[in-house]
A tleap script that builds the chain and sets N, CA, C and O, in Angstrom:
source leaprc.protein.ff14SB
mol = sequence {
  NMET GLU GLY ILE THR GLN LYS LYS SER TYR
  LYS PHE GLY LEU ARG ILE ILE ASN LEU TYR
  LYS TYR LEU THR GLU GLN LYS LYS GLU TYR
  ILE ILE SER LYS GLN VAL LEU ARG SER GLY
  THR SER ILE GLY ALA ASN THR GLU GLU ALA
  VAL ALA GLY GLN SER ARG ALA ASP PHE TYR
  ALA LYS ILE CYS VAL ALA TYR LYS GLU ALA
  ARG GLU THR ILE TYR TRP LEU LYS LEU LEU
  LYS ASP GLY GLU TYR ILE LYS GLU SER ASP
  PHE ILE SER ILE PHE LYS ASP CYS GLU GLU
  LEU CYS LYS LEU LEU GLY LYS THR LYS ILE
  THR ILE LYS THR CLYS
}
set mol.1.N position { 98.308 -13.193 37.444 }
set mol.1.CA position { 97.683 -14.037 38.331 }
set mol.1.C position { 98.224 -13.909 39.887 }
set mol.1.O position { 99.386 -13.768 40.270 }
set mol.2.N position { 97.128 -13.994 40.582 }
set mol.2.CA position { 97.411 -13.688 42.040 }
set mol.2.C position { 97.911 -14.962 42.914 }
set mol.2.O position { 97.516 -16.126 42.843 }
set mol.3.N position { 98.940 -14.371 43.794 }
set mol.3.CA position { 99.692 -15.524 44.603 }
set mol.3.C position { 98.688 -15.687 45.744 }
set mol.3.O position { 97.733 -14.959 46.014 }
set mol.4.N position { 99.127 -16.849 46.384 }
set mol.4.CA position { 98.305 -17.393 47.648 }
set mol.4.C position { 98.361 -16.186 48.832 }
set mol.4.O position { 97.434 -16.036 49.627 }
set mol.5.N position { 99.492 -15.404 48.837 }
set mol.5.CA position { 99.408 -14.535 49.890 }
set mol.5.C position { 98.430 -13.318 49.579 }
set mol.5.O position { 97.908 -12.711 50.513 }
set mol.6.N position { 98.200 -12.987 48.317 }
set mol.6.CA position { 97.244 -12.079 47.919 }
set mol.6.C position { 96.025 -12.485 48.048 }
set mol.6.O position { 95.196 -11.713 48.529 }
set mol.7.N position { 95.682 -13.703 47.669 }
set mol.7.CA position { 94.179 -14.194 47.885 }
set mol.7.C position { 93.981 -14.302 49.324 }
set mol.7.O position { 92.915 -13.856 49.750 }
set mol.8.N position { 94.888 -14.860 50.241 }
set mol.8.CA position { 94.615 -14.969 51.594 }
set mol.8.C position { 94.325 -13.627 52.304 }
set mol.8.O position { 93.427 -13.449 53.127 }
set mol.9.N position { 95.150 -12.775 51.900 }
set mol.9.CA position { 94.956 -11.484 52.469 }
set mol.9.C position { 93.735 -10.685 52.028 }
set mol.9.O position { 93.120 -9.955 52.805 }
set mol.10.N position { 93.476 -10.821 51.002 }
set mol.10.CA position { 92.163 -10.218 50.350 }
set mol.10.C position { 90.960 -10.803 51.160 }
set mol.10.O position { 90.079 -10.050 51.575 }
set mol.11.N position { 90.935 -11.901 51.340 }
set mol.11.CA position { 89.889 -12.709 52.077 }
set mol.11.C position { 89.918 -12.304 53.617 }
set mol.11.O position { 88.886 -12.100 54.257 }
set mol.12.N position { 91.064 -12.218 54.093 }
set mol.12.CA position { 91.162 -11.870 55.536 }
set mol.12.C position { 90.547 -10.375 55.706 }
set mol.12.O position { 89.762 -10.005 56.579 }
set mol.13.N position { 91.135 -9.572 54.593 }
set mol.13.CA position { 90.636 -8.091 54.789 }
set mol.13.C position { 89.043 -8.053 54.704 }
set mol.13.O position { 88.491 -7.236 55.440 }
set mol.14.N position { 88.311 -8.787 53.949 }
set mol.14.CA position { 86.954 -8.762 54.047 }
set mol.14.C position { 86.443 -9.324 55.312 }
set mol.14.O position { 85.489 -8.757 55.843 }
set mol.15.N position { 86.975 -10.400 55.875 }
set mol.15.CA position { 86.551 -10.802 57.097 }
set mol.15.C position { 86.777 -9.546 58.232 }
set mol.15.O position { 85.966 -9.264 59.114 }
set mol.16.N position { 88.065 -8.868 57.992 }
set mol.16.CA position { 88.064 -7.645 58.936 }
set mol.16.C position { 87.075 -6.654 58.781 }
set mol.16.O position { 86.713 -6.019 59.772 }
set mol.17.N position { 86.592 -6.437 57.679 }
set mol.17.CA position { 85.595 -5.619 57.284 }
set mol.17.C position { 84.463 -5.943 58.072 }
set mol.17.O position { 84.006 -5.151 58.897 }
set mol.18.N position { 83.954 -7.145 57.845 }
set mol.18.CA position { 82.635 -7.833 58.518 }
set mol.18.C position { 82.963 -7.675 60.048 }
set mol.18.O position { 82.003 -7.278 60.708 }
set mol.19.N position { 84.271 -7.934 60.834 }
set mol.19.CA position { 84.321 -7.747 62.028 }
set mol.19.C position { 83.938 -6.362 62.491 }
set mol.19.O position { 83.126 -6.158 63.394 }
set mol.20.N position { 84.561 -5.439 61.828 }
set mol.20.CA position { 84.483 -3.959 61.871 }
set mol.20.C position { 82.938 -3.466 61.854 }
set mol.20.O position { 82.566 -2.552 62.589 }
set mol.21.N position { 82.022 -4.172 60.915 }
set mol.21.CA position { 80.848 -3.545 60.826 }
set mol.21.C position { 80.128 -4.093 62.219 }
set mol.21.O position { 79.335 -3.392 62.847 }
set mol.22.N position { 80.568 -5.649 62.684 }
set mol.22.CA position { 79.718 -6.156 63.560 }
set mol.22.C position { 80.223 -5.405 65.112 }
set mol.22.O position { 79.358 -5.105 65.935 }
set mol.23.N position { 81.320 -5.215 65.317 }
set mol.23.CA position { 81.656 -4.354 66.472 }
set mol.23.C position { 81.143 -2.958 66.593 }
set mol.23.O position { 80.882 -2.467 67.691 }
set mol.24.N position { 81.006 -2.350 65.522 }
set mol.24.CA position { 80.508 -0.930 65.659 }
set mol.24.C position { 78.940 -0.914 65.622 }
set mol.24.O position { 78.335 -0.062 66.272 }
set mol.25.N position { 78.196 -1.958 64.776 }
set mol.25.CA position { 76.941 -1.888 64.878 }
set mol.25.C position { 76.408 -2.776 66.052 }
set mol.25.O position { 75.448 -2.376 66.710 }
set mol.26.N position { 76.917 -3.791 66.285 }
set mol.26.CA position { 76.376 -4.428 67.562 }
set mol.26.C position { 76.635 -4.220 68.882 }
set mol.26.O position { 75.872 -4.303 69.844 }
set mol.27.N position { 78.234 -3.833 68.807 }
set mol.27.CA position { 78.868 -3.823 70.120 }
set mol.27.C position { 79.126 -2.536 70.482 }
set mol.27.O position { 79.560 -2.332 71.616 }
set mol.28.N position { 78.915 -1.508 69.633 }
set mol.28.CA position { 79.178 -0.143 69.872 }
set mol.28.C position { 80.636 0.364 70.294 }
set mol.28.O position { 80.933 1.352 70.965 }
set mol.29.N position { 81.323 -0.444 69.800 }
set mol.29.CA position { 82.946 -0.443 69.966 }
set mol.29.C position { 83.472 0.452 68.910 }
set mol.29.O position { 83.163 0.141 67.760 }
set mol.30.N position { 84.209 1.505 69.077 }
set mol.30.CA position { 84.563 2.279 67.858 }
set mol.30.C position { 86.165 2.686 67.929 }
set mol.30.O position { 86.722 3.271 67.000 }
set mol.31.N position { 86.833 2.302 69.150 }
set mol.31.CA position { 88.166 2.632 69.040 }
set mol.31.C position { 89.064 1.325 68.436 }
set mol.31.O position { 89.685 1.335 67.373 }
set mol.32.N position { 88.978 0.303 69.303 }
set mol.32.CA position { 89.703 -0.963 68.550 }
set mol.32.C position { 89.305 -1.169 67.496 }
set mol.32.O position { 90.089 -1.272 66.552 }
set mol.33.N position { 87.938 -1.292 67.336 }
set mol.33.CA position { 87.490 -1.588 65.971 }
set mol.33.C position { 88.017 -0.943 64.680 }
set mol.33.O position { 88.017 -1.512 63.588 }
set mol.34.N position { 88.446 0.239 64.901 }
set mol.34.CA position { 88.984 1.021 63.964 }
set mol.34.C position { 90.642 0.801 63.752 }
set mol.34.O position { 91.201 1.038 62.681 }
set mol.35.N position { 91.193 0.406 64.711 }
set mol.35.CA position { 92.542 0.025 64.623 }
set mol.35.C position { 92.642 -1.383 64.073 }
set mol.35.O position { 93.589 -1.617 63.322 }
set mol.36.N position { 91.816 -2.310 64.344 }
set mol.36.CA position { 91.839 -3.740 63.744 }
set mol.36.C position { 91.369 -3.778 62.393 }
set mol.36.O position { 91.636 -4.675 61.593 }
set mol.37.N position { 90.483 -2.523 62.109 }
set mol.37.CA position { 90.102 -2.443 60.469 }
set mol.37.C position { 91.464 -2.080 59.922 }
set mol.37.O position { 92.049 -2.835 59.145 }
set mol.38.N position { 92.016 -0.827 60.359 }
set mol.38.CA position { 93.256 -0.291 59.587 }
set mol.38.C position { 94.240 -1.231 59.461 }
set mol.38.O position { 94.693 -1.444 58.337 }
set mol.39.N position { 94.750 -1.972 60.622 }
set mol.39.CA position { 95.735 -2.880 60.344 }
set mol.39.C position { 95.721 -4.307 59.546 }
set mol.39.O position { 96.588 -4.822 58.841 }
set mol.40.N position { 94.213 -4.824 59.975 }
set mol.40.CA position { 93.889 -5.992 59.145 }
set mol.40.C position { 93.811 -5.639 57.379 }
set mol.40.O position { 94.321 -6.317 56.487 }
set mol.41.N position { 93.115 -4.539 57.250 }
set mol.41.CA position { 92.941 -4.311 55.742 }
set mol.41.C position { 94.509 -3.755 54.992 }
set mol.41.O position { 94.742 -3.859 53.787 }
set mol.42.N position { 95.361 -3.227 55.899 }
set mol.42.CA position { 96.790 -2.929 55.726 }
set mol.42.C position { 97.716 -4.183 55.099 }
set mol.42.O position { 98.628 -4.077 54.278 }
set mol.43.N position { 97.253 -5.287 55.674 }
set mol.43.CA position { 98.179 -6.522 55.063 }
set mol.43.C position { 97.918 -6.797 53.634 }
set mol.43.O position { 98.785 -7.250 52.886 }
set mol.44.N position { 96.790 -6.536 53.289 }
set mol.44.CA position { 96.376 -6.995 51.736 }
set mol.44.C position { 97.115 -5.766 50.964 }
set mol.44.O position { 97.702 -6.008 49.909 }
set mol.45.N position { 97.083 -4.440 51.499 }
set mol.45.CA position { 97.148 -3.365 50.596 }
set mol.45.C position { 98.576 -3.424 50.268 }
set mol.45.O position { 99.033 -3.313 49.131 }
set mol.46.N position { 99.381 -3.642 51.558 }
set mol.46.CA position { 100.894 -3.727 51.385 }
set mol.46.C position { 101.382 -4.919 50.508 }
set mol.46.O position { 102.326 -4.685 49.754 }
set mol.47.N position { 100.792 -6.294 50.521 }
set mol.47.CA position { 101.012 -7.199 49.673 }
set mol.47.C position { 100.912 -6.734 48.332 }
set mol.47.O position { 101.778 -7.043 47.513 }
set mol.48.N position { 99.810 -5.928 47.990 }
set mol.48.CA position { 99.556 -5.634 46.601 }
set mol.48.C position { 100.546 -4.642 46.405 }
set mol.48.O position { 101.074 -4.815 45.307 }
set mol.49.N position { 101.017 -3.672 47.017 }
set mol.49.CA position { 102.135 -2.882 46.638 }
set mol.49.C position { 103.303 -3.438 46.566 }
set mol.49.O position { 104.148 -2.959 45.810 }
set mol.50.N position { 103.556 -4.483 47.291 }
set mol.50.CA position { 104.851 -5.440 47.167 }
set mol.50.C position { 104.942 -5.814 45.688 }
set mol.50.O position { 105.963 -5.543 45.055 }
set mol.51.N position { 103.752 -6.516 45.043 }
set mol.51.CA position { 103.572 -7.153 44.021 }
set mol.51.C position { 104.226 -6.130 42.814 }
set mol.51.O position { 104.955 -6.503 41.894 }
set mol.52.N position { 103.802 -4.868 43.055 }
set mol.52.CA position { 104.078 -3.664 42.093 }
set mol.52.C position { 105.398 -3.090 42.460 }
set mol.52.O position { 105.759 -2.037 41.936 }
set mol.53.N position { 106.054 -3.633 43.220 }
set mol.53.CA position { 107.416 -3.051 43.794 }
set mol.53.C position { 108.490 -2.716 42.519 }
set mol.53.O position { 108.656 -3.467 41.557 }
set mol.54.N position { 109.059 -1.648 42.693 }
set mol.54.CA position { 110.046 -1.381 41.741 }
set mol.54.C position { 111.431 -1.909 41.755 }
set mol.54.O position { 112.332 -1.709 40.940 }
set mol.55.N position { 111.428 -2.617 42.831 }
set mol.55.CA position { 113.035 -3.471 42.824 }
set mol.55.C position { 112.519 -4.380 44.015 }
set mol.55.O position { 111.517 -4.243 44.717 }
set mol.56.N position { 113.420 -5.266 44.029 }
set mol.56.CA position { 113.764 -6.226 45.179 }
set mol.56.C position { 113.595 -5.618 46.434 }
set mol.56.O position { 112.756 -6.098 47.197 }
set mol.57.N position { 114.292 -4.585 46.792 }
set mol.57.CA position { 114.427 -3.789 47.985 }
set mol.57.C position { 113.067 -3.201 48.260 }
set mol.57.O position { 112.619 -3.111 49.403 }
set mol.58.N position { 112.465 -2.831 47.256 }
set mol.58.CA position { 111.045 -2.171 47.509 }
set mol.58.C position { 110.100 -3.419 47.903 }
set mol.58.O position { 109.417 -3.307 48.920 }
set mol.59.N position { 110.038 -4.499 47.209 }
set mol.59.CA position { 109.337 -5.554 47.347 }
set mol.59.C position { 109.638 -5.995 48.916 }
set mol.59.O position { 108.679 -6.143 49.673 }
set mol.60.N position { 110.637 -6.147 49.263 }
set mol.60.CA position { 111.025 -6.822 50.652 }
set mol.60.C position { 110.455 -5.677 51.763 }
set mol.60.O position { 109.995 -6.032 52.848 }
set mol.61.N position { 110.534 -4.419 51.401 }
set mol.61.CA position { 110.206 -3.403 52.322 }
set mol.61.C position { 108.409 -3.524 52.508 }
set mol.61.O position { 107.852 -3.416 53.600 }
set mol.62.N position { 107.900 -3.697 51.581 }
set mol.62.CA position { 106.374 -3.744 51.771 }
set mol.62.C position { 105.839 -5.146 52.275 }
set mol.62.O position { 104.756 -5.287 52.843 }
set mol.63.N position { 106.854 -6.304 51.960 }
set mol.63.CA position { 106.402 -7.292 52.723 }
set mol.63.C position { 106.663 -7.268 54.341 }
set mol.63.O position { 105.891 -7.792 55.143 }
set mol.64.N position { 107.718 -6.665 54.655 }
set mol.64.CA position { 108.109 -6.312 56.172 }
set mol.64.C position { 106.841 -5.518 56.647 }
set mol.64.O position { 106.328 -5.923 57.690 }
set mol.65.N position { 106.340 -4.574 56.099 }
set mol.65.CA position { 105.245 -3.782 56.518 }
set mol.65.C position { 104.005 -4.591 56.702 }
set mol.65.O position { 103.253 -4.440 57.664 }
set mol.66.N position { 103.813 -5.491 55.704 }
set mol.66.CA position { 102.406 -6.219 55.729 }
set mol.66.C position { 102.717 -7.191 56.899 }
set mol.66.O position { 101.785 -7.450 57.661 }
set mol.67.N position { 103.867 -7.726 57.108 }
set mol.67.CA position { 104.123 -8.829 58.366 }
set mol.67.C position { 103.809 -7.852 59.595 }
set mol.67.O position { 102.998 -8.227 60.442 }
set mol.68.N position { 104.317 -6.843 59.686 }
set mol.68.CA position { 104.453 -5.907 61.049 }
set mol.68.C position { 102.808 -5.608 61.126 }
set mol.68.O position { 102.369 -5.518 62.273 }
set mol.69.N position { 101.835 -5.441 60.014 }
set mol.69.CA position { 100.585 -5.179 60.220 }
set mol.69.C position { 99.893 -6.275 60.668 }
set mol.69.O position { 98.983 -6.060 61.469 }
set mol.70.N position { 100.144 -7.518 60.296 }
set mol.70.CA position { 99.509 -8.773 60.687 }
set mol.70.C position { 99.845 -8.962 61.981 }
set mol.70.O position { 98.875 -9.368 62.621 }
set mol.71.N position { 100.935 -8.817 62.701 }
set mol.71.CA position { 101.247 -8.973 63.864 }
set mol.71.C position { 100.478 -7.789 64.727 }
set mol.71.O position { 99.926 -8.144 65.768 }
set mol.72.N position { 100.431 -6.683 64.418 }
set mol.72.CA position { 99.670 -5.715 65.022 }
set mol.72.C position { 98.185 -6.259 64.993 }
set mol.72.O position { 97.630 -6.232 66.091 }
set mol.73.N position { 97.540 -6.682 64.075 }
set mol.73.CA position { 96.325 -7.170 63.917 }
set mol.73.C position { 96.152 -8.292 65.050 }
set mol.73.O position { 95.261 -8.305 65.900 }
set mol.74.N position { 96.926 -8.999 64.934 }
set mol.74.CA position { 96.885 -10.145 66.134 }
set mol.74.C position { 96.711 -9.559 67.609 }
set mol.74.O position { 95.959 -10.100 68.420 }
set mol.75.N position { 97.417 -8.475 67.888 }
set mol.75.CA position { 97.440 -7.844 69.158 }
set mol.75.C position { 96.098 -7.140 69.258 }
set mol.75.O position { 95.654 -7.155 70.406 }
set mol.76.N position { 95.374 -6.559 68.407 }
set mol.76.CA position { 94.086 -6.053 68.570 }
set mol.76.C position { 92.939 -7.219 68.583 }
set mol.76.O position { 91.914 -7.111 69.256 }
set mol.77.N position { 93.172 -8.096 67.939 }
set mol.77.CA position { 92.300 -9.431 67.895 }
set mol.77.C position { 92.207 -10.019 69.412 }
set mol.77.O position { 91.167 -10.405 69.947 }
set mol.78.N position { 93.486 -10.009 69.984 }
set mol.78.CA position { 93.532 -10.643 71.476 }
set mol.78.C position { 92.891 -9.637 72.350 }
set mol.78.O position { 92.263 -10.121 73.292 }
set mol.79.N position { 92.904 -8.313 72.252 }
set mol.79.CA position { 92.211 -7.407 72.916 }
set mol.79.C position { 90.782 -7.692 72.947 }
set mol.79.O position { 90.114 -7.942 73.950 }
set mol.80.N position { 90.335 -7.618 71.577 }
set mol.80.CA position { 88.939 -7.846 71.392 }
set mol.80.C position { 88.231 -9.154 72.027 }
set mol.80.O position { 87.085 -9.115 72.474 }
set mol.81.N position { 88.921 -10.151 72.020 }
set mol.81.CA position { 88.777 -11.228 72.697 }
set mol.81.C position { 88.702 -11.272 74.195 }
set mol.81.O position { 87.695 -11.657 74.789 }
set mol.82.N position { 89.892 -10.831 74.835 }
set mol.82.CA position { 89.982 -10.554 76.362 }
set mol.82.C position { 89.090 -9.763 76.965 }
set mol.82.O position { 88.670 -9.924 78.111 }
set mol.83.N position { 88.687 -8.616 75.964 }
set mol.83.CA position { 87.516 -7.602 76.450 }
set mol.83.C position { 86.325 -7.927 76.104 }
set mol.83.O position { 85.489 -7.044 75.910 }
set mol.84.N position { 86.042 -9.164 75.971 }
set mol.84.CA position { 84.870 -9.792 75.617 }
set mol.84.C position { 83.941 -9.062 74.492 }
set mol.84.O position { 82.713 -9.077 74.585 }
set mol.85.N position { 84.584 -8.465 73.496 }
set mol.85.CA position { 83.825 -7.960 72.385 }
set mol.85.C position { 83.465 -9.249 71.468 }
set mol.85.O position { 82.411 -9.307 70.835 }
set mol.86.N position { 84.329 -10.157 71.460 }
set mol.86.CA position { 84.225 -11.360 70.461 }
set mol.86.C position { 84.214 -12.516 71.152 }
set mol.86.O position { 84.886 -12.584 72.182 }
set mol.87.N position { 83.449 -13.631 70.708 }
set mol.87.CA position { 83.295 -14.939 71.340 }
set mol.87.C position { 84.808 -15.553 71.117 }
set mol.87.O position { 85.542 -15.158 70.211 }
set mol.88.N position { 85.121 -16.425 71.928 }
set mol.88.CA position { 86.228 -17.330 71.596 }
set mol.88.C position { 86.209 -18.195 70.410 }
set mol.88.O position { 87.266 -18.497 69.856 }
set mol.89.N position { 84.988 -18.643 69.956 }
set mol.89.CA position { 85.122 -19.619 68.965 }
set mol.89.C position { 85.300 -18.310 67.377 }
set mol.89.O position { 86.022 -18.396 66.383 }
set mol.90.N position { 84.528 -17.476 67.693 }
set mol.90.CA position { 84.996 -16.233 66.423 }
set mol.90.C position { 86.444 -15.867 66.437 }
set mol.90.O position { 86.996 -15.693 65.351 }
set mol.91.N position { 87.129 -15.729 67.557 }
set mol.91.CA position { 88.328 -15.332 67.490 }
set mol.91.C position { 89.222 -16.203 67.104 }
set mol.91.O position { 90.180 -15.889 66.397 }
set mol.92.N position { 88.989 -17.434 67.548 }
set mol.92.CA position { 90.027 -18.567 67.077 }
set mol.92.C position { 90.057 -18.860 65.382 }
set mol.92.O position { 91.020 -19.131 64.664 }
set mol.93.N position { 88.832 -18.721 65.095 }
set mol.93.CA position { 88.778 -18.638 63.374 }
set mol.93.C position { 89.741 -17.480 62.807 }
set mol.93.O position { 90.637 -17.762 62.012 }
set mol.94.N position { 89.537 -16.292 63.208 }
set mol.94.CA position { 90.137 -15.128 62.578 }
set mol.94.C position { 91.515 -15.055 63.061 }
set mol.94.O position { 92.330 -14.420 62.391 }
set mol.95.N position { 91.820 -15.547 63.988 }
set mol.95.CA position { 93.054 -15.323 64.759 }
set mol.95.C position { 94.056 -16.568 64.022 }
set mol.95.O position { 95.270 -16.441 63.861 }
set mol.96.N position { 93.310 -17.691 63.653 }
set mol.96.CA position { 93.976 -18.518 62.585 }
set mol.96.C position { 94.538 -18.127 61.308 }
set mol.96.O position { 95.636 -18.482 60.880 }
set mol.97.N position { 93.652 -17.322 60.696 }
set mol.97.CA position { 93.809 -16.746 59.467 }
set mol.97.C position { 94.867 -15.634 59.500 }
set mol.97.O position { 95.515 -15.339 58.495 }
set mol.98.N position { 94.997 -15.120 60.504 }
set mol.98.CA position { 95.941 -13.976 60.666 }
set mol.98.C position { 97.322 -14.586 60.835 }
set mol.98.O position { 98.321 -14.223 60.212 }
set mol.99.N position { 97.270 -15.580 61.773 }
set mol.99.CA position { 98.556 -16.429 62.051 }
set mol.99.C position { 99.161 -17.020 60.675 }
set mol.99.O position { 100.366 -16.986 60.427 }
set mol.100.N position { 98.434 -17.428 60.027 }
set mol.100.CA position { 98.738 -17.994 58.582 }
set mol.100.C position { 99.423 -17.101 57.604 }
set mol.100.O position { 100.341 -17.342 56.820 }
set mol.101.N position { 98.702 -15.933 57.860 }
set mol.101.CA position { 99.338 -14.795 56.983 }
set mol.101.C position { 100.577 -14.302 57.438 }
set mol.101.O position { 101.366 -13.793 56.642 }
set mol.102.N position { 100.873 -14.420 58.864 }
set mol.102.CA position { 102.084 -14.123 59.435 }
set mol.102.C position { 103.084 -15.089 59.151 }
set mol.102.O position { 104.247 -14.760 58.917 }
set mol.103.N position { 102.692 -16.258 59.159 }
set mol.103.CA position { 103.755 -17.212 58.498 }
set mol.103.C position { 104.113 -17.078 57.047 }
set mol.103.O position { 105.281 -17.023 56.664 }
set mol.104.N position { 103.094 -17.029 56.267 }
set mol.104.CA position { 103.421 -16.788 54.917 }
set mol.104.C position { 104.416 -15.430 54.701 }
set mol.104.O position { 105.509 -15.474 54.137 }
set mol.105.N position { 103.942 -14.503 55.139 }
set mol.105.CA position { 104.730 -13.339 55.065 }
set mol.105.C position { 106.166 -13.525 55.672 }
set mol.105.O position { 107.157 -13.108 55.074 }
set mol.106.N position { 106.233 -14.109 56.772 }
set mol.106.CA position { 107.563 -14.427 57.440 }
set mol.106.C position { 108.406 -15.247 56.412 }
set mol.106.O position { 109.533 -14.868 56.094 }
set mol.107.N position { 107.841 -16.375 55.900 }
set mol.107.CA position { 108.713 -17.068 54.997 }
set mol.107.C position { 109.081 -16.297 53.956 }
set mol.107.O position { 110.269 -16.347 53.636 }
set mol.108.N position { 108.352 -15.593 53.345 }
set mol.108.CA position { 108.512 -14.691 52.196 }
set mol.108.C position { 109.722 -13.821 52.531 }
set mol.108.O position { 110.684 -13.705 51.771 }
set mol.109.N position { 109.624 -13.270 53.612 }
set mol.109.CA position { 110.825 -12.287 54.067 }
set mol.109.C position { 112.175 -13.264 54.080 }
set mol.109.O position { 113.191 -12.911 53.482 }
set mol.110.N position { 112.109 -14.377 54.729 }
set mol.110.CA position { 113.302 -15.153 54.812 }
set mol.110.C position { 113.642 -15.426 53.527 }
set mol.110.O position { 114.745 -15.032 53.149 }
set mol.111.N position { 112.876 -16.065 52.704 }
set mol.111.CA position { 113.337 -16.270 51.298 }
set mol.111.C position { 114.045 -15.118 50.485 }
set mol.111.O position { 115.062 -15.298 49.815 }
set mol.112.N position { 113.458 -14.041 50.608 }
set mol.112.CA position { 114.040 -12.679 49.935 }
set mol.112.C position { 115.331 -12.620 50.573 }
set mol.112.O position { 116.339 -12.444 49.889 }
set mol.113.N position { 115.384 -12.740 51.716 }
set mol.113.CA position { 116.933 -12.266 52.619 }
set mol.113.C position { 117.879 -13.323 52.212 }
set mol.113.O position { 119.045 -12.974 52.027 }
set mol.114.N position { 117.559 -14.558 52.045 }
set mol.114.CA position { 118.544 -15.467 51.784 }
set mol.114.C position { 119.013 -15.639 50.246 }
set mol.114.O position { 120.021 -16.285 49.963 }
set mol.115.N position { 118.223 -15.025 49.300 }
set mol.115.CA position { 118.766 -15.056 47.843 }
set mol.115.C position { 119.570 -13.698 47.567 }
set mol.115.O position { 120.092 -13.502 46.469 }
savepdb mol mol.pdb
quit
């Protein structure tokens, strides 16, 4: 059974793939689009790896990586908005999803550390 973070990170990854397609096909932007694709899809990949972790420490390490990738994705999304590659309305929607993932992953980190 998938957890909420797994589900949300997977859906977010799909949104990032669609953003990448838009950026490369419509805006002809290839550098930042590749960065946001890498970091945005890495969130879900690391979350999945965490679930399959061999130990509590392994789980924690992968969650930390997923959190860092989410933070990096926020950076690239801001650059895309401020560089006028995506509209404000599109930015707000995907940014909120990424922030939510940051909060979920951050709370997971805290929970693991306090136990």
